C-alpha positions in Angstrom: 22.0 -1.5 -6.6 19.4 -3.4 -8.6 16.4 -5.0 -6.9 16.4 -8.7 -7.2 13.7 -9.8 -4.8 10.6 -8.3 -3.2 8.8 -10.2 -0.5 6.0 -9.5 2.0 5.1 -11.4 5.2 2.1 -11.0 7.4 3.3 -11.3 11.0 0.8 -11.9 13.7 1.7 -12.0 17.3 -0.9 -12.9 19.9 -1.0 -10.5 22.9 -1.2 -12.3 26.2 -4.5 -11.6 27.9 -3.0 -9.5 30.8 -1.3 -7.3 28.2 -4.2 -6.9 25.9 -5.5 -3.4 25.7 -8.7 -1.7 24.6 -8.7 1.2 22.2 -11.4 3.0 20.2 -11.0 0.1 17.7 -11.9 -2.5 20.3 -10.0 -5.1 22.3 -6.5 -5.5 20.8 -5.7 -9.3 21.1 -3.0 -9.5 18.4 -0.3 -7.4 17.0 -0.3 -7.6 13.2 2.0 -6.1 10.6 3.3 -6.7 7.2 7.1 -7.0 6.9 8.4 -5.9 3.5 11.8 -7.3 2.5 13.6 -6.0 -0.6 16.9 -7.8 -1.6 19.4 -6.4 -4.1 21.4 -8.4 -6.5 24.4 -8.2 -4.1 22.3 -9.7 -1.3 21.8 -6.5 0.7 18.4 -6.4 2.3 16.1 -3.5 3.4 13.1 -3.9 5.7 9.9 -1.9 5.9 6.6 -2.2 7.7 3.0 -1.8 6.5 -0.2 -1.9 8.5 -3.7 -2.9 7.4 -5.4 -0.9 10.2 -4.8 1.8 12.8 -4.0 0.1 16.0 -2.2 -3.1 16.5 -4.6 -5.6 14.8 -5.6 -5.9 11.2 -5.8 -8.4 8.4 -2.7 -8.0 6.3 -3.3 -10.5 3.6 -4.3 -7.8 1.1 -1.1 -5.9 1.7 1.0 -9.0 1.2 -0.9 -9.7 -2.1 -0.5 -6.1 -3.3 3.3 -6.0 -2.6 3.9 -9.4 -4.3 1.4 -9.2 -7.2 1.2 -5.5 -8.0 4.3 -3.7 -6.8 7.0 -6.4 -7.2 6.8 -6.5 -11.0 7.3 -2.7 -11.0 10.4 -2.9 -8.7 12.3 -5.9 -9.9 15.4 -4.9 -11.9 15.2 -1.2 -10.8 17.8 0.8 -8.9 16.8 0.9 -5.3 18.4 4.3 -4.9 15.8 6.0 -7.1 13.2 6.1 -4.3 11.2 9.0 -5.7 11.1 7.6 -9.2 10.0 4.2 -7.9 7.2 5.9 -5.8 5.9 7.6 -9.0 6.1 4.3 -10.9 4.2 2.4 -8.2 1.6 5.2 -7.8 1.0 6.1 -11.4 2.0 2.9 -13.2 2.4 3.2 -17.0 1.5 6.9 -16.8 4.4 7.7 -14.4 6.2 9.7 -17.2 3.3 12.2 -17.2 3.6 12.6 -13.4 7.3 13.3 -13.7 7.2 15.6 -16.8 4.0 17.5 -15.9 4.6 17.7 -12.1 1.3 16.1 -11.1 0.2 12.6 -10.4 -1.8 10.4 -12.6 -2.7 7.6 -10.1 -3.8 4.2 -11.1 -7.4 3.5 -10.0 -7.3 2.1 -6.5 -4.1 3.8 -5.3 -5.6 4.6 -2.0 -5.9 2.9 1.4 -4.3 -0.5 1.6 -2.3 0.0 -1.6 -0.7 3.2 -0.3 0.0 1.3 2.9 1.8 -1.4 0.9 3.7 1.3 -1.0 4.8 2.8 2.4 6.3 -0.5 3.4 8.2 -0.6 0.2 9.3 3.0 0.6 10.7 2.2 4.1 12.6 -0.8 2.8 14.1 1.3 0.0 15.3 3.9 2.5 16.7 1.2 4.7 18.6 -0.2 1.7 20.1 3.2 0.8 21.1 3.9 4.4 22.8 0.5 4.6 24.6 0.9 1.3 26.0 4.3 2.5 26.6 2.9 6.0 24.5 5.7 7.7 21.2 5.5 9.6 18.2 6.7 7.6 17.9 9.5 10.2 21.0 11.0 8.6 19.6 10.7 5.1 16.6 12.7 6.2 18.6 15.5 7.6 19.6 14.3 11.1 18.1 14.7 14.6 16.5 17.9 15.6 16.9 17.4 19.3 18.9 14.9 21.4 15.9 13.2 22.9 12.1 13.2 22.8 9.6 12.7 25.6 7.8 9.3 25.5 4.1 9.2 24.8 1.3 6.7 25.3 -2.3 7.0 24.3 -5.3 5.4 26.0 -8.4 6.2 27.9 -10.6 3.7 26.1 -11.4 1.6 29.1 -14.8 1.8 30.7 -15.4 4.0 33.7 -14.6 1.2 36.2 -11.2 0.6 34.7 -10.0 3.9 33.1 -8.3 5.1 36.3 -6.2 1.9 36.5 -5.4 2.1 32.8 -4.2 5.7 32.9 -2.3 5.2 36.2 -0.5 2.2 34.6 0.8 4.6 31.9 2.0 7.3 34.4 3.6 4.6 36.6 5.7 3.5 33.6 6.9 7.1 33.0 4.5 8.1 30.2 
């Protein structure tokens, strides 16, 4: 299952004004994410997501550049099933053999923040590929469900004192 193509796309979706929300990061007027697409030689595709910021907004140009300029050359031609090995190669680069043989990482300078976010998008896409190739959901690859359902959750409370009651009541009305 050799990797033939690695792409990244910055997707930005404006949030309509009535649905915009305020968080501790400010007013969220857009939803931004980086879509990572890995394609194998057989045409099978895996998809992953990377974020440039906590919250729904953030400039994703640097993640796209990182995936396409730094990570793609490491991934092309490799077996997509070797997820842990590929993670070590992305994180430690040419010193990955030390990380594998000595059991500790030797990260490339700058392997923090946005680069690790870009790597996480690649990681998700690789897991998606393996799940698709085995025709099982990634949930099964990770050991299966622990419980049949989970309660839903919403966070908030960032509105000013005049609007916080309405904001929180909106969450409870929707079942959160």
